[in-house]
KEKE-3310 file (N, C-alpha, C; in steps of 0.2 Angstrom, whole numbers, plus 5000, padded with zeros to 4 digits):
npx = (3563:3551:3537:3523:3508:3508:3510:3525:3542:3547:3563:3567:3570:3560:3566:3564:3550:3540:3527:3511:3507:3500:3493:3484:3473:3462:3452:3446:3433:3432:3420:3421:3426:3415:3405:3408:3411:3398:3394:3399:3392:3378:3382:3387:3404:3422:3426:3438:3443:3440:3445:3459:3460:3458:3469:3479:3476:3479:3491:3496:3494:3500:3513:3514:3513:3523:3534:3532:3535:3546:3552:3551:3561:3561:3562:3552:3537:3523:3511:3500:3484:3472:3461:3444:3433:3418:3414:3404:3392:3387:3395:3406:3420:3433:3441:3456:3463:3476:3485:3498:3511:3525:3540:3559:3567:3580)
npy = (4593:4600:4599:4606:4607:4617:4633:4636:4629:4620:4622:4628:4644:4654:4663:4668:4671:4663:4663:4658:4641:4629:4611:4602:4588:4581:4565:4556:4543:4525:4513:4500:4503:4511:4502:4489:4500:4503:4487:4486:4497:4494:4480:4484:4490:4495:4504:4499:4502:4516:4521:4518:4527:4541:4540:4541:4551:4562:4560:4564:4576:4583:4581:4588:4601:4601:4602:4613:4622:4620:4625:4639:4640:4637:4629:4623:4621:4629:4629:4621:4616:4604:4601:4591:4586:4583:4582:4584:4578:4565:4564:4557:4562:4565:4578:4583:4596:4605:4618:4630:4640:4643:4641:4649:4641:4641)
npz = (5207:5219:5224:5233:5242:5251:5256:5257:5258:5270:5278:5268:5258:5248:5234:5222:5212:5199:5194:5190:5187:5176:5175:5163:5160:5149:5148:5140:5143:5141:5133:5136:5149:5157:5155:5166:5177:5177:5180:5194:5201:5201:5208:5219:5226:5222:5207:5200:5188:5183:5195:5190:5180:5186:5193:5183:5176:5185:5188:5176:5173:5184:5181:5168:5174:5183:5172:5164:5174:5176:5164:5164:5173:5186:5203:5210:5216:5225:5233:5229:5221:5216:5205:5200:5186:5177:5160:5146:5135:5139:5150:5150:5151:5158:5166:5174:5182:5188:5199:5203:5212:5202:5209:5214:5226:5239)
capx = (3557:3547:3528:3518:3502:3509:3513:3532:3545:3552:3569:3570:3567:3558:3571:3563:3543:3540:3522:3507:3507:3496:3494:3478:3473:3456:3453:3441:3433:3428:3413:3421:3427:3411:3401:3412:3410:3390:3392:3402:3387:3372:3382:3394:3412:3425:3427:3447:3445:3439:3452:3466:3460:3459:3475:3485:3476:3482:3500:3500:3493:3505:3518:3513:3514:3532:3537:3531:3537:3556:3553:3552:3568:3560:3563:3549:3529:3520:3503:3496:3479:3470:3452:3442:3428:3417:3412:3404:3384:3387:3397:3410:3426:3436:3446:3461:3468:3481:3488:3502:3514:3531:3547:3565:3570:3587)
capy = (4598:4599:4601:4604:4612:4622:4639:4635:4622:4619:4624:4633:4650:4657:4668:4671:4670:4665:4665:4651:4637:4623:4605:4601:4583:4579:4560:4549:4536:4520:4510:4496:4505:4512:4494:4488:4503:4502:4483:4489:4502:4489:4474:4487:4489:4500:4503:4499:4505:4522:4524:4519:4532:4545:4542:4543:4557:4566:4560:4567:4582:4586:4580:4594:4607:4602:4602:4620:4625:4620:4630:4646:4640:4636:4622:4620:4622:4629:4630:4617:4614:4599:4601:4587:4589:4578:4584:4580:4578:4559:4563:4553:4564:4566:4583:4584:4602:4606:4623:4632:4646:4642:4647:4646:4639:4639)
capz = (5206:5223:5223:5237:5242:5257:5253:5259:5259:5275:5278:5262:5257:5243:5231:5216:5212:5192:5191:5190:5180:5177:5171:5162:5156:5147:5148:5137:5147:5136:5134:5142:5158:5159:5156:5171:5182:5179:5186:5201:5203:5203:5213:5224:5226:5218:5201:5198:5180:5185:5199:5187:5175:5188:5195:5178:5174:5190:5188:5168:5175:5189:5176:5164:5177:5184:5166:5164:5180:5176:5158:5168:5177:5194:5206:5214:5215:5230:5235:5222:5219:5211:5204:5194:5183:5173:5156:5141:5136:5143:5155:5147:5149:5166:5166:5180:5181:5194:5198:5208:5210:5202:5213:5216:5232:5240)
cpx = (3552:3541:3525:3511:3501:3510:3522:3536:3549:3559:3573:3566:3566:3563:3568:3554:3542:3533:3518:3507:3503:3497:3486:3477:3466:3455:3446:3440:3428:3423:3413:3421:3420:3404:3402:3411:3402:3390:3393:3396:3380:3376:3385:3400:3414:3426:3437:3448:3445:3445:3457:3467:3460:3465:3481:3483:3480:3488:3500:3500:3498:3512:3519:3516:3522:3535:3536:3534:3545:3554:3554:3556:3566:3562:3559:3542:3526:3514:3498:3489:3477:3462:3451:3435:3425:3414:3409:3395:3383:3390:3404:3418:3428:3442:3449:3464:3470:3485:3494:3505:3522:3537:3552:3567:3578:3588)
cpy = (4597:4603:4598:4609:4616:4628:4641:4629:4624:4618:4627:4641:4655:4662:4672:4669:4670:4662:4658:4650:4631:4616:4605:4594:4582:4572:4556:4543:4530:4518:4503:4498:4507:4507:4490:4491:4502:4495:4485:4493:4496:4482:4479:4487:4495:4499:4505:4503:4512:4526:4524:4525:4540:4546:4545:4549:4563:4567:4564:4574:4585:4586:4584:4599:4608:4603:4610:4625:4626:4624:4637:4647:4639:4629:4619:4624:4623:4629:4627:4616:4609:4600:4592:4589:4582:4581:4580:4579:4571:4557:4557:4556:4567:4573:4584:4591:4602:4614:4625:4638:4641:4646:4645:4646:4638:4638)
cpz = (5213:5222:5230:5238:5249:5252:5254:5258:5266:5276:5271:5261:5251:5240:5225:5214:5202:5189:5193:5184:5183:5172:5171:5158:5156:5146:5146:5143:5142:5136:5138:5148:5160:5160:5165:5177:5183:5182:5193:5205:5206:5208:5218:5224:5223:5212:5199:5192:5180:5189:5194:5182:5179:5190:5190:5175:5179:5189:5182:5171:5179:5185:5172:5170:5179:5177:5164:5171:5177:5168:5160:5171:5184:5197:5212:5213:5222:5230:5229:5225:5215:5210:5199:5193:5180:5166:5150:5140:5140:5149:5155:5148:5156:5163:5173:5178:5189:5193:5204:5206:5209:5206:5212:5223:5235:5250)
residu = (UNK:UNK:UNK:UNK:UNK:UNK:UNK:UNK:UNK:UNK:UNK:UNK:UNK:UNK:UNK:UNK:UNK:UNK:UNK:UNK:UNK:UNK:UNK:UNK:UNK:UNK:UNK:UNK:UNK:UNK:UNK:UNK:UNK:UNK:UNK:UNK:UNK:UNK:UNK:UNK:UNK:UNK:UNK:UNK:UNK:UNK:UNK:UNK:UNK:UNK:UNK:UNK:UNK:UNK:UNK:UNK:UNK:UNK:UNK:UNK:UNK:UNK:UNK:UNK:UNK:UNK:UNK:UNK:UNK:UNK:UNK:UNK:UNK:UNK:UNK:UNK:UNK:UNK:UNK:UNK:UNK:UNK:UNK:UNK:UNK:UNK:UNK:UNK:UNK:UNK:UNK:UNK:UNK:UNK:UNK:UNK:UNK:UNK:UNK:UNK:UNK:UNK:UNK:UNK:UNK:UNK)
# end
């Protein structure tokens, strides 16, 4: 599956549009990660636990979008956009949404 943020795939021609596809992941961040991130915030530095959670959520959302595109018979997704949001009353949830247009390229 070709996945790109561009509107086309170099060297390929879009022969069929299959529609817009999405991948969504809402992930909770646990108390231990909150604590270690809080310590990093106080002392400075990067929060590896949050970075790992963000990377995992993004990869899972992309994989979900690719699966949905394949179910429609597509072999590529063009115009991909990735969005991040923090949810919940205590901002303890991370939402990653990816979207793009499923297409057949030849």
